[in-house]
C-alpha positions as CSV (number, residue, x, y, z in Angstrom):
1,X,49.5,20.9,74.3
2,X,47.9,20.1,70.9
3,X,49.2,21.0,67.5
4,X,47.0,20.7,64.4
5,X,48.6,21.1,60.9
6,X,45.9,22.8,59.0
7,X,47.5,23.5,55.6
8,X,50.8,23.3,53.7
9,X,51.7,25.4,50.7
10,X,51.9,23.4,47.4
11,X,55.1,25.2,46.2
12,X,57.1,25.5,49.4
13,X,57.3,23.9,52.9
14,X,55.3,26.7,54.4
15,X,52.7,25.5,57.0
16,X,49.6,26.8,58.7
17,X,48.7,25.3,62.0
18,X,46.8,25.7,65.3
19,X,48.7,25.3,68.6
20,X,46.5,24.8,71.6
21,X,48.0,25.7,75.0
22,X,46.7,26.1,78.5
23,X,46.0,29.9,78.0
24,X,44.5,29.7,74.5
25,X,45.0,28.9,70.9
26,X,47.9,30.2,68.8
27,X,47.4,30.2,65.0
28,X,50.7,29.7,63.1
29,X,52.9,31.1,61.6
30,X,53.1,33.4,64.5
31,X,55.4,36.2,65.8
32,X,55.9,36.4,69.5
33,X,56.6,39.9,70.9
34,X,59.5,39.7,73.3
35,X,58.7,40.6,76.9
36,X,62.0,39.7,78.3
37,X,61.4,41.1,81.8
38,X,57.7,40.6,81.9
39,X,57.1,43.6,79.7
40,X,57.2,44.1,75.9
41,X,59.3,47.3,75.9
42,X,57.2,50.5,75.5
43,X,54.1,48.5,74.7
44,X,51.3,48.0,77.2
45,X,49.4,44.7,77.6
46,X,46.1,46.4,76.6
47,X,47.8,47.3,73.3
48,X,49.0,43.7,72.8
49,X,45.5,42.5,73.2
50,X,44.2,45.1,70.8
51,X,46.8,44.0,68.2
52,X,45.8,40.4,68.8
53,X,49.2,39.2,70.0
54,X,48.5,35.5,70.6
55,X,51.6,34.7,72.6
56,X,54.5,36.5,74.1
57,X,58.0,35.5,75.1
58,X,59.7,36.1,78.5
59,X,63.1,35.1,79.7
60,X,64.0,32.8,82.5
61,X,67.4,34.3,83.2
62,X,66.2,37.8,83.6
63,X,63.0,36.8,85.6
64,X,65.1,34.5,87.8
65,X,67.3,37.4,88.7
66,X,64.5,40.1,89.0
67,X,61.9,40.0,90.3
68,X,63.0,36.4,91.4
69,X,61.0,33.2,91.6
70,X,59.7,33.8,95.2
71,X,58.0,36.9,94.0
72,X,56.5,35.2,90.9
73,X,55.3,32.3,93.1
74,X,53.6,34.6,95.6
75,X,52.0,36.5,92.7
76,X,50.5,33.2,91.4
77,X,52.8,33.0,88.4
78,X,53.9,35.3,85.6
79,X,50.4,35.6,84.0
80,X,48.9,37.1,87.1
81,X,52.0,39.1,87.9
82,X,51.9,41.0,84.6
83,X,48.1,40.7,83.9
84,X,48.4,38.7,80.7
85,X,45.9,36.0,80.1
86,X,47.2,34.6,76.9
87,X,50.1,32.1,76.3
88,X,53.6,32.8,77.3
89,X,56.8,31.0,76.1
90,X,59.9,31.2,78.2
91,X,63.5,31.0,76.8
92,X,65.5,28.9,79.2
93,X,68.1,31.7,79.7
94,X,70.8,29.6,78.0
95,X,71.5,32.3,75.3
96,X,71.8,35.0,78.0
97,X,74.1,33.0,80.2
98,X,76.4,32.0,77.3
99,X,76.6,35.5,76.0
100,X,78.3,36.3,79.3
101,X,81.4,34.5,78.0
102,X,83.7,36.2,80.6
103,X,81.3,35.7,83.4
104,X,80.5,32.0,83.2
105,X,81.9,28.5,83.6
106,X,80.5,25.4,81.9
107,X,80.6,21.9,83.3
108,X,78.7,18.7,82.7
109,X,76.5,19.5,85.7
110,X,75.5,23.0,84.4
111,X,76.8,26.5,84.2
112,X,78.0,28.9,86.9
113,X,77.5,32.5,86.0
114,X,77.8,35.9,87.4
115,X,74.8,38.2,87.4
116,X,75.2,41.1,85.0
117,X,73.4,43.2,87.6
118,X,75.6,42.9,90.7
119,X,78.2,40.2,89.9
120,X,76.6,37.6,92.3
121,X,77.2,34.0,91.5
122,X,74.4,31.7,90.3
123,X,74.2,28.1,89.0
124,X,71.9,26.9,86.2
125,X,71.3,23.2,85.7
126,X,68.9,21.5,83.3
127,X,66.9,20.5,86.4
128,X,66.7,23.8,88.2
129,X,65.9,25.7,85.0
130,X,62.8,23.5,84.7
131,X,61.9,24.3,88.3
132,X,62.4,28.0,87.6
133,X,60.0,27.8,84.7
134,X,57.5,26.0,86.9
135,X,57.6,29.0,89.2
136,X,57.2,31.3,86.2
137,X,54.3,29.2,84.9
138,X,54.9,29.6,81.2
139,X,52.8,27.6,78.8
140,X,55.9,26.6,76.8
141,X,59.2,26.0,78.6
142,X,62.6,25.5,76.9
143,X,65.4,23.2,77.9
144,X,68.8,24.6,79.0
145,X,71.2,24.5,76.1
146,X,74.5,25.8,75.1
147,X,74.6,28.3,72.2
148,X,78.1,28.2,70.7
149,X,79.6,31.1,68.7
150,X,78.8,30.9,65.0
151,X,82.6,30.7,64.2
152,X,83.3,28.0,66.8
153,X,85.8,25.2,65.8
154,X,84.3,21.8,64.8
155,X,85.7,20.1,67.9
156,X,84.0,22.6,70.2
157,X,80.8,22.3,68.2
158,X,80.7,18.6,68.6
159,X,81.3,18.7,72.4
160,X,78.8,21.5,72.8
161,X,76.2,19.7,70.7
162,X,76.6,16.5,72.8
163,X,76.3,18.5,76.0
164,X,73.1,20.2,74.8
165,X,71.6,16.8,74.0
166,X,72.5,15.3,77.4
167,X,71.1,18.3,79.1
168,X,67.9,18.0,77.1
169,X,67.5,14.4,78.3
170,X,68.0,15.4,81.9
171,X,65.5,18.2,81.5
172,X,62.9,15.8,80.2
173,X,63.5,13.3,83.0
174,X,63.2,16.1,85.5
175,X,60.0,17.4,84.0
176,X,58.3,14.1,84.7
177,X,59.3,14.4,88.4
178,X,57.8,17.9,88.8
179,X,54.3,19.2,88.7
180,X,52.8,22.5,87.5
181,X,52.2,25.0,90.4
182,X,49.2,26.9,89.1
183,X,46.7,24.3,88.1
184,X,47.4,24.0,84.3
185,X,49.7,22.0,82.2
186,X,53.0,23.2,80.8
187,X,54.8,21.9,77.8
188,X,58.6,21.5,77.0
189,X,60.4,22.1,73.8
190,X,63.9,20.9,72.9
191,X,66.5,23.1,71.2
192,X,68.6,21.8,68.3
193,X,72.2,23.1,68.0
194,X,75.2,22.3,65.8
195,X,76.1,25.8,64.5
196,X,76.1,25.9,60.7
197,X,77.6,22.4,60.4
198,X,75.0,20.4,58.5
199,X,75.9,17.0,59.8
200,X,75.9,18.1,63.4
201,X,72.6,19.9,62.9
202,X,71.0,16.8,61.5
203,X,72.5,14.7,64.3
204,X,71.2,17.0,67.0
205,X,67.7,17.1,65.4
206,X,67.4,13.3,65.0
207,X,68.6,12.6,68.6
208,X,66.2,15.1,70.1
209,X,63.3,13.9,68.0
210,X,64.0,10.4,69.4
211,X,63.4,11.7,72.8
212,X,59.9,12.8,71.7
213,X,59.5,16.4,73.0
214,X,56.3,18.2,72.3
215,X,57.9,20.8,70.1
216,X,61.3,21.7,68.7
217,X,63.2,24.9,68.5
218,X,66.0,25.6,66.0
219,X,68.6,27.4,68.1
220,X,72.1,28.8,67.7
221,X,71.3,30.8,64.5
222,X,71.0,34.5,63.9
223,X,74.2,34.9,66.0
224,X,76.4,36.4,63.3
225,X,76.4,33.8,60.5
226,X,75.3,34.8,57.0
227,X,71.6,34.5,56.3
228,X,72.1,31.9,53.7
229,X,73.8,29.7,56.2
230,X,70.9,30.0,58.5
231,X,68.5,29.1,55.7
232,X,70.6,26.0,54.9
233,X,70.4,24.8,58.5
234,X,66.6,25.2,58.5
235,X,66.5,23.2,55.2
236,X,68.7,20.5,56.7
237,X,66.5,20.2,59.7
238,X,63.2,20.1,57.9
239,X,63.2,16.4,56.8
240,X,63.9,15.2,60.3
241,X,61.4,17.4,62.3
242,X,58.0,15.7,62.9
243,X,55.3,17.2,60.7
244,X,52.8,17.0,63.5
245,X,54.8,19.1,66.0
246,X,55.5,22.9,66.2
247,X,58.8,24.4,65.0
248,X,60.3,27.5,66.5
249,X,63.2,29.5,65.1
250,X,64.7,31.4,68.1
251,X,65.6,35.0,67.9
252,X,64.7,35.6,64.2
253,X,64.6,38.2,62.8
254,X,64.0,40.6,59.9
255,X,60.8,40.4,57.8
256,X,62.9,38.8,55.0
257,X,64.3,36.2,57.5
258,X,60.9,35.4,58.8
259,X,59.3,34.9,55.4
260,X,62.2,32.8,54.2
261,X,62.0,30.7,57.3
262,X,58.2,30.2,56.9
263,X,58.9,29.1,53.4
264,X,61.2,26.4,54.9
265,X,58.6,25.1,57.3
266,X,59.0,27.2,60.5
267,X,56.0,28.0,62.6
268,X,57.0,30.3,65.5
269,X,59.4,33.4,65.7
270,X,60.5,35.9,68.2
271,X,62.9,38.9,68.0
272,X,63.6,42.1,69.9
273,X,64.0,44.0,66.7
274,X,60.6,45.6,66.5
275,X,60.9,47.3,69.9
276,X,64.6,47.8,69.8
277,X,64.5,49.6,66.5
278,X,61.3,51.4,67.4
279,X,63.1,52.9,70.4
280,X,65.7,54.2,68.0
281,X,63.1,55.8,65.7
282,X,63.4,53.1,62.9
283,X,60.0,51.8,61.7
284,X,59.0,49.1,59.2
285,X,56.7,49.7,56.2
286,X,55.7,47.5,53.4
287,X,58.2,49.4,51.2
288,X,61.2,49.2,53.5
289,X,62.3,51.0,56.7
290,X,62.2,54.6,57.7
291,X,64.4,56.5,60.1
292,X,61.9,58.9,61.5
293,X,64.6,61.0,63.2
294,X,65.7,62.2,59.7
295,X,65.2,65.8,58.7
296,X,63.4,64.7,55.6
297,X,60.3,63.9,57.6
298,X,60.0,67.4,59.3
299,X,57.1,68.4,57.1
300,X,55.9,64.9,56.1
301,X,52.3,64.7,57.3
302,X,51.6,61.3,55.9
303,X,51.2,58.2,58.2
304,X,54.2,55.9,58.6
305,X,52.7,53.5,56.1
306,X,49.7,54.8,54.0
307,X,46.9,52.3,53.9
308,X,48.3,50.2,56.8
309,X,45.5,49.8,59.3
310,X,46.8,50.1,62.8
311,X,46.4,52.6,65.5
312,X,49.6,54.6,64.8
313,X,49.1,54.9,61.1
314,X,45.5,56.0,61.5
315,X,46.2,58.7,64.1
316,X,49.7,60.2,63.7
317,X,51.9,61.6,61.0
318,X,55.6,61.0,60.4
319,X,56.2,64.7,61.1
320,X,54.6,64.5,64.5
321,X,56.4,61.3,65.5
322,X,59.7,62.8,64.3
323,X,59.1,65.8,66.5
324,X,58.4,63.6,69.5
325,X,61.7,61.6,68.9
326,X,63.8,64.8,68.5
327,X,62.5,66.4,71.7
328,X,62.9,63.1,73.6
329,X,59.2,62.6,74.3
330,X,58.6,59.0,75.5
331,X,55.5,58.9,73.3
332,X,57.6,58.8,70.2
333,X,59.4,55.6,71.3
334,X,56.1,54.1,72.3
335,X,54.5,54.9,68.9
336,X,57.4,53.5,66.9
337,X,57.5,50.3,69.0
338,X,53.8,49.9,68.8
339,X,53.8,50.3,65.0
340,X,56.7,47.8,64.6
341,X,55.1,45.1,66.8
342,X,51.9,45.6,64.9
343,X,53.7,45.3,61.6
344,X,55.5,42.0,62.6
345,X,52.2,40.5,63.8
346,X,50.6,41.5,60.5
347,X,53.4,39.9,58.6
348,X,52.9,36.4,60.1
349,X,49.1,36.8,60.1
350,X,49.1,37.6,56.4
351,X,51.6,34.8,55.6
352,X,49.2,32.4,57.3
353,X,46.3,33.7,55.3
354,X,48.3,33.3,52.1
355,X,49.2,29.7,53.0
356,X,45.6,28.8,53.6
357,X,44.5,30.4,50.2
358,X,47.4,28.7,48.3
359,X,49.1,32.0,47.3
360,X,51.9,32.3,49.8
361,X,54.9,32.0,47.4
362,X,53.6,34.7,45.0
363,X,52.7,37.0,47.9
364,X,56.1,36.5,49.5
365,X,58.0,37.4,46.4
366,X,55.8,40.5,45.7
367,X,56.1,41.6,49.3
368,X,59.9,41.2,49.4
369,X,60.4,43.0,46.1
370,X,58.5,45.9,47.4
371,X,60.2,45.8,50.9
372,X,63.7,45.5,49.5
373,X,63.1,48.5,47.2
374,X,63.3,50.5,50.4
375,X,61.8,53.5,48.7
376,X,61.3,55.5,51.9
377,X,57.9,56.4,50.5
């Protein structure tokens, strides 16, 4: 892995960079469409290529359960299994495991959990999560971490934070003992924790940076805390994260969240929101969001976002998509999801262009003023 910092905004901490991975280059800031189970929901790989999605995210927990590591290994890894030739990042599955609060048990060694599918018992450790991601063959692997609740008590946060750091060290040691399975290098990112406690967040960041990982994720945010608390944690982390390594804010978020995080020095993002909300008929425009199931769009023959150059806006009206949604045609879910993914990719691509041209801050404020107006044009 190689990361080149190409530009920084003069008025903010926003950065533009180039991340070189085994399956290609990724220009940052970047949004990673979420393909949890080896598929970005309702969006075909061909469409991702056409939208120039540079990198997608998949999930270790879900792929471990189905189709399982044996199947992925026999297929030659996830890239071949899903016919995707560009980079893939895999979340370690820690968030999914820890969201199953009634179905798991944590120890120093790892976590025992019950499958949400059939109740069968499984055991994740920092070491076998690395091995699972070797079978998957992702370009970027994540360490196993514990994601505590946003309202956890300080004592719990301290213990959880220390455990995540010890697990990260074990993961890095085990990485050196294993080899890639498919003839190309994989890289490992650490995940900082500490909830919304500034001192713990800084301690986590400093200790993980001392271990010298190739990249760093800011984890444990966007889990119910106020947005301002999330921004404070990014600001607290910024001085201690290496300038020459990529920064990834996990599971975030809305267009406003993303731009405010870019302003604070974050490079990489993922979120299920574009496809999840698309499947519910909610779409993103430069002047806010639209609920296309609403009766007001019955005779609205304009595109979702006039002047926005993507396949959906150029070919289909709000009225037609509303019709599809209200008669339960799958194409309606697909078109909304496709539009939303395209919108989020446009957002980070445009942010990068504005950073390079030195106009990011003004553009961000203008965009958010229009987006917050939510005029339902």
